Each structure stands twice: as structure tokens, then as C-alpha cells.
N, C-alpha and C positions, 0 to 999 in steps of 0.2 A: 405716449407723451410726443407732441410734434417736436420737429427739430427748431431750435432756437436760432434766429438769425445771428450770424457772426457779429461780433463789434467791429465798427468802421474802422479803418485804419487813419490814424490822426493825419491831417493834411498838414502841409508847411511847418513840420515838426523841427525843433532845433536839436541838432546831433553834435555831441563833442566827440572828437576824434582824437584820441591819445595816442599818437604812434611817432616813433624818433626817426623812423626811416622815411626820408622826404618823398621817395617816389611812391611808396605805399600810401603815405599820408595823403598825397595829391590824388591817388586812385579812389581811396576811400570816400574822401570829401566829393570827388566828382560824381561817384556812384549816388551819394546821397542827394546831390543837387539834380541829379538826373531823376530822381523821384519827385522832385519840387520840394525838397526839404533843406533848411539852412545848415550848413555845416561849420563848426567852429574847430580849429585845429590847435592841437597842445602837443609840443615835441618833447616834453618832460612831464614826469609827476608833480615836480612842484608847480610847474605853469598850470597843469590841469587842476590842482586844488586850489590855486588861486583863482582862476576862473571860476570854479563851483563856488567857492567863498562870496565872491562879487555877485554872482548870479546864479541862483538855483533853478531858474526857470529852463532847465533841459529835459528834453523827452527821451532821450536815449544816450547812453554812452557806448563807444566802440573802444575797449582798453586794451593796449599792448602789456604783455606781462613783463617784458625785458624792456625797461627803461633806464636811462642815465639817471643817477642821484637817487630820489625817491621812487622806489619799484612799482609795478603793476599792482603787487600784492598789497603794498600798504594803501595805495589808492582805492581799490576794492574795499578794504576793510574800512576805510575813512567814509567812503559813500554809504555802505551798509549799516553804519553805526550812528550815521546822522539822520536827526529826526525829519530834516527838511528833504533829505536826498534819498533816503532808503529806499522809497518806491519808485526811483528811476531806473528803468531796466538797464542791466549792463551785460553787454556781450563781450566775453573775454577772448582775445585773438593770441594764439601762442603757436610758436613752432616745436614747443614741447608736447608732442602729440602722444602722451602716454595716460594711462588710467588715473594714475596717483594725481598728476596735475589736474585732470579734469574734475576729480572728486573734491579736491580740495578748493577750487575755484567754486563750485555749486554749494560746498557746504559754508563758505565765506558769504554766499548770497548771491553770486551771479546768476541771472537768468538763463544764459546760454554759454556756449563754449565752440569755437570755430577753429580749427587747426589750421597753420600757414603750410603752403601757400593757400589762400582763401579762394575757394571756388565762388565766381562772382554771382552766379544765379543761387546759389546757396545761401550767400550772405544776404541778397536781396530779399529772399524768402524769409530769413530768419528776422530781419529787420522789419519787415511788415507784419510779422506776428507781434514783435516786441511792440510796436506803435498800436496794434489793436489792444495790446494790455494798457498801453499808455491812453488810449482813448477811453477804455472802460473804467480806468482810474478817474479820468477826469468827468465823465458822465456821473459817476457815483458821486462825486464830490458836489455836483449841482444838484443831483437828484435826492440826495440824503439830507438829513438833518445836521449838517456840520462835518468837519473833516474828522473827527474822532470816529464817528459812525462809519464813515467810508473807509477808513484804515482797517478798522474791525471786519468789514466785508472782505476787504482784500486779504487780511491775515486769514480769514476763514478759508478763502479759496487756495491760498498757499498751503495752508495746513492740509485741506482735504487733498490737495494734489500730491503732498508727501505721503500720504497714508493710503491713498486710493489709487493715484496714478493720474494721467492725463488724457485718456482716450475721450472721443466723443459723448460715449455714454456716460462716463464720469462728469463731463463738464455739464450734461444736461442735469445730473443730480444735483450738481452745486448750484446749477441756476435756480432750481425750485428750493433748496435749502436756504438761499440767500433771502428768498421771499418769506418764509416761514421761522427761520433760526430766532429771531428777535421777538416773536410771539409766543403766546401760550397754546397755539394749536396743537392738538393730538396728531401723532404721525405715526402711521402704519407701514413698517417697513416688510416687503415681502421678497423672497428670493431663495434660492438652494443653500444648503448649508454651507458655511464657510466662506460665503461671499463677502463678508465684512460688514454685515448690519450692525454688529456691536460697535464698529468702528464709526459708522454713520451715527449711530445714538450719541456716541461719545462727542462727537463733532458738534451735535445740534447742542448739546448741553454747555460744552466749552465755550461757544461763541453766542450764547442767549444771555437775558438779562439775569438769569437765574445762576449764572456761572459760578457765583461766590457761595451758592448754597451747595447742599449735598446732591451727589448722584448715587442713586442705589439701584443695583443691578439684581433682578430675579430671574433664576431659569426656572419656569414654571414646571418644567418637565423632570424637574430634579426633586420633586417632594410628592409623595401619595396624596390622594385627594384629602385624606383626613388631616394632613398636616398643612396644606397649603394655606387654607383659610387663616390659620393661626400666623403662619410665616407673614403673610400680607397685612393682616389687620389686628395682629396681637392677640393676646389672651390676658385674662385675669386669673389669679391664683385659685385653683381648684376647678377650674373649668373642665378638665379631664385628667384621667390619671396620669400622673407625671408632671401636671403643671404646679410646681412647688411655689412659683412666685409668679407676680404679674409680668409679662413681657411685651413691650412696644412692638407692633408690627413695623414692616418696611415702609408702609405709607406714612405712619408716624415719623419714622427716622429721615424720610425724604423731604419733610416740611419746609417750604421756603426753596426747593430745589426741584429735582427731575427723577422721576422713576421709570426704569425700562423694564418692561415685561417681556422677557424672552420666551420663544416657544409658547405663546399665548395660545395657540391652538389646543393645547393639552389640557385647559383647566375645565373643570366639571360644570354642569349646568347651574347648579347652586352657587358657586363661586362666580360664575359668569353673572348672576342676578346681583350679588353684592357689589361686584366690580362695576357694573352697570350704574349703581347708586353712587358710588365714590366718584365716576367721572361726571355724572350729572349734577350731583349736589355737593360734592367735596365732604360728604359726611359718612360715617360708618359707626359701628359698636365692635369693640374687641369681643372676641369668642369667649362667651360666659359672662358679658358684661351687660349693663344696662346704660351706661353713660354714653351720649352721643358725642363723638369728637369730629372736629372739623379740620380739614387739613388744606394748605395751599400747595398743590403739586401739579406739575406737567405730566402728563402720561405718554411715554413713548412706548410702542409695542413692535415686536417682530415675529415672523413666522416662516418656515418652510413650507408650509402648506396653504394653498389658495383658501383664503377664508370665504370668499364668495360662494365656492362651491360646497364648502361645509355648511353655509346656510341653507343651500337649496335642498342639502340631504338632510337638514334639520339637526345637524350636529352642533351648530353654533348659533347663538341667538343674534336674531335680525337687528333688534334694537341696539345691542352692543356692537355689533359689527360697523353700523352707520355712526356710531360715538368714535369708534376707534378710526374709521375710514375717513377722517376730515381731510388729512392729507396722506396721499399712498405713494409711496416711493419702490419701485421694483429694483432691486439691485441686481445689475447684470452679473451671470456667470462669467468666470476668468477666461474660458475658451471663446467667449464671444468678443473679448477685447485684448487680442494677442499682443497688441502695441503697449499695454502696461506691464507685461510680464519682465521685460529688463529692468524697468525703473524699480518694480516692487522687488525684485530679485536682488538688485544691488543695495536697494534700502535695508532688506532684511540681513543681506551679507555683512554691511558696514555695521549693524547692531551686534550681530553674533560675533564678528571678529574682534569688536571691541570687548565683548563679554570674556572671550578666550584669551584675549592677550596676544593675538595673532595679526601679523602685517599681511592681509589678503586684500588685493585691490580689486579684484573683478572675476570675470569668467572667461576661460578660453572659448573661441567661436563655436567649436562643435558642442561644448556645454550648454551655451546658451541657445543655439539652435535646437538642441534637444529639448530644452525647457519651453521654447516656443512652439514645438510641434506636438508636444504631450496634451493629453485630452482634459487634465486637471480636474478629475470626478469629485476631489475634495476641495477646489477652487483655491482662493487665497491662503486658506489655513493649511492646505496641503502644500501649496509653495513655500510657505514659511517653514514647515516641517522639512521639506527636502534641502532647503538652503542650510538649515541648521545641521542637518546630518552631513552636507558635503563640507561644511566649515570644519567640523569635527575631523573628518577624515582627510583634509587637504594638509599636505606638508610642504607645499610650495607657496608662492605669492599669488597664485591665481586657482581658480576651481578649475579643474579639467573634468573630461567625461568620466573617468574612472571614480572622481568621488562622488559622483551622484548615486542614489540608491539604485539596487538591482534592477528595478522595473523600468528605469529611465536610461541607465547606463548601457544596458543591453541593446545591441545593433537593430534587434526586432522590436524594439519598444514603438507602441502605437498611441496614436490620438484617440480622439472622441470618435472618429470614424471608422476606427480599425485599420486604417491604412498605416502603411509603413510611415516612419517620420521622414518628414520633408521639411526642408528649410523654409521659414517664414521669417520676414521682418525686414532687416536692413540688408542693402546690396553687399553682397561679400562676393564669392567666387562664381558659383553657378548661376550666373544672372538670368538666363533664359528659365531656368526650372524655378528659382525664386520668385520672378514675376509672374509667371504663369499659375503657380500654386496660390500666391497672395490674391491674383484677380480670381481664382475659382472661388477662394475662401469668402470673398466680399461680393461674390455673384457679378463681377465685372461692374461693379461701382468704382469709376476710376478716382474719384474723390477719395474714397476711403482706402483705396490701395496704395495711392500717393501719400497719405497719412501714415500706413503701416510701413512702407518702404522707406518713409524719410526722405522723399524727393518732391520736387515742384511737378504739378500735373503735366507742365510742358515737357519736362525731362522723360515722364514716364510715357506719354504719348510717342515721344521719338524712338523709345526702348521696344514699345510694341510694335511699331512698324519695323524697326531693325530686325527684330527676331520674328516677324511675320505671323503675330499672334492674333487670333481672330476669337470673337466671342461665341459661345454656343448659343443655340436659339432658346430664347426665353429668358436671357441674362438680361441685366438692368445696365447694359451697356451704355445706354443713352445717357444715364446719370453721370454727369461730368462734375 
């Protein structure tokens, strides 16, 4: 899959700066104007809401949480519940730099959070990202047939980001899905076990025109060959021993909606032939029956085995493979996108803490570092199980290293390479080690390294020079 070009930063954007401190307001406005944008200032929540009510044509809101009168929390909630404003990106600014405040802001719909005092370079970098999102939104409005379709596309991206993360690999998957989600094209999902193929399939159905119909999931490996045909296509009374009544199959139950065939590589040659006919003609007969049934179903399939290789070995029908392989998506393993780990871990933690009735707000630095350095052979499914375990063991308001399962909590825990755990991700304490390790993991691709570290490339260049880091021979150091 080729790298998709980044959307453009919207030029001459209108930015609403909601800040009661006069010096900070002037600084933020000047920064926006230095980028060629128009800055409109409001020094209270009431004034901000009045400006937004009079003119909803803002491209970005920089919002301080602590305001006189109507506070920033209420302004944020009003923006994100207003049909005209909900897709205007909001960057929350606050001196309250704690996990609970950050989580609350993001849950209310804020796109980003910056703690005060604000780092100028970081703010400008985040603003550019938000204005890329705004630019993408406006392009979708013009390119798609109407505002409703464009909003659904954006909602799909937001939902997809919530369940899968925000790495470049995930964004590439979202780009492809956006083109096919509202069609009836068959989609084949390939990737290791536990990478989230089921979540992808659910996303396709949720945002398709079939979303009001059923989504039926079949794990093909869960049934013996003698029962799978009956499960998929149904059977008539007396078709075999134990068939005491007519039973509709999963394809019948999925009529008008979507059927997701997980582990499709496990089906027998005979069932493959019947499945080929259903996909081609939308017709089949129940086991033991003569009446031909017609169904309107979209087919999604998944496997952790490369079907093309199975076709070459004669283990899978070539004609069925081509019918399934209309759109192919390879879901990346978690170890290849470590920048998604903090997001997914916190998402799983929020869900689990709510189930347990515990007030757990995040992870200690050492625990998160260990999560990011672990190899995750079980991928996202394993991460979810680890977070559930940690939440059960936790007696404080944050997850610590001791709460993790023994295979991660041990100081000798290793990653996929078998090396001792090394800090990867955000810049914390051991700066040189973190930067060197991250550059090594991305083969000295500085663009990717800056993404993983959460800093601007110009900042990364300075730190590489500062620490005297040099790329090894054969690296992609030229990829900036």
C-alpha cells in the first residue's frame, strides 16, 4: 500500500482564541497571524459563545479551561453538541496538567490538549495538524454528495481512531476504508491473530449503507467440516441425524446486512465451492433442501494465513480467492506501530475501570514504558487482556509496574527482538537512549521517529546533533 499524501494545512484559517490572560491571548493571536491565519480573541466564555453563535465559520478553537463566568468545560461541551460546530477542532489549554483533566477534555470531544506554559513550537505543530483535519473536512464536503455523507466519513475516521489508534499505518487503512465503506465490495482482511480484524469488519458495517441491517459473525474454525455448511446455509428437517427442525443459516440471518467470515482459510473445498456461488450469484440451497434461496448480503472475510500462498499450494480455490480479494487490507501487528500502544492502553483502561467501578486515571511512566517495549505476540487482543489484568490488580489511581502480569513486570521482560526492554515513545528522562532506540526501530526514518516521539522534526534534528547520534550504514537516514 503506497503512502497517501498528507492533506494540506488550510491556509488563511480563522482561529478563535479563548483566553482571559491578556498577555497569553496576544501571544497566541500573534502566533496564529505569523502562520498567515486570522485570529479572533475572546476573553470570556460568554464572549466566545456569542461569537460562535453569530458566526460558526471558524476553523479552529484554542480554548483555555479556566475562564471567568462561563468556564471552558461548558464552552467545550456547547461546541461539541452543536451540529454546526461539532467538527471544528478544539485544542484545550490548561495549567491543570494531570491525567484526569486530559482524559475528561478528550472525552468531551476536544481534539488535543496542551498544558501551560505552552511550548510555542509544539503549539504550532498541533495547530497545523488540526488545520489539516479541517482542510480534509472541507475537501470531503466539496467532494462528497452533501454534508451528511461528509459527516459520516469523519465520524468513521474518529470512531476508527478510537478503536485502532492514530498511527500512519492505521490512517492508511482508514484511507482505503473511506473509499469502500459505502459500497458492497467484498473486503479481505489479512494479518496476525489479535490485530483487530474483527474491529475493522465492524467499522465497515457500522458506517455502510447496510448499518441498519444485521451483522452476522461466523468463526469458520469453530465448526467441524460436517457442521459448517449447515451453520452457513441452514438445513431442512431430517437433513441429517439430529436435524429435528428446519434451521435458517447465517447467510439468511444476514439478509440486508453484512456477514463476516472469520478464519476463512479453514473452510473445506466443498464449502468453498458453495461459498463461491453465494458470492457470485447470491443464491444457495439449505443442506438437504431443494428450494433455491436468494440473499442480499455483503461479505467480509478475515484470515491469519496468506490466502495467496494457500492458492499456490492448492489448499484454497483460486476463483474464490479472487472473489474475496476485491479489496485487500493487511492489518499491521501492534509491534510495528508502538505509537498506538498508549492510546489503546488508556482506552482499554477507561473501559475496564468503569466496569470495575474503580477510579484509575492512567499508567505510571515505568509501566507505560514496559508496555511500549514489549513485543506483543498476541497483538491488540493481548494488550487488552494485560490492561484488564492490571486494572484488577491495581489498588491506587494509576497502574504501576507491579500491576502488570509477571511476563511484563519482570525486569528481564523482553520485546520481539529478545533484547532487554528499552524505553520507546515519548521523551521522558533518558533522552539520548530513548531517541537512539526509537531511531533504530524505524531504521532512522526521522519523519517516523518524530511521530513516535511526539516532537517536531526540527526538534528531533537538534537533539540528534546535541547527543552526537549518527545513523548506521544502510539506514533510511535520508528519509526526512
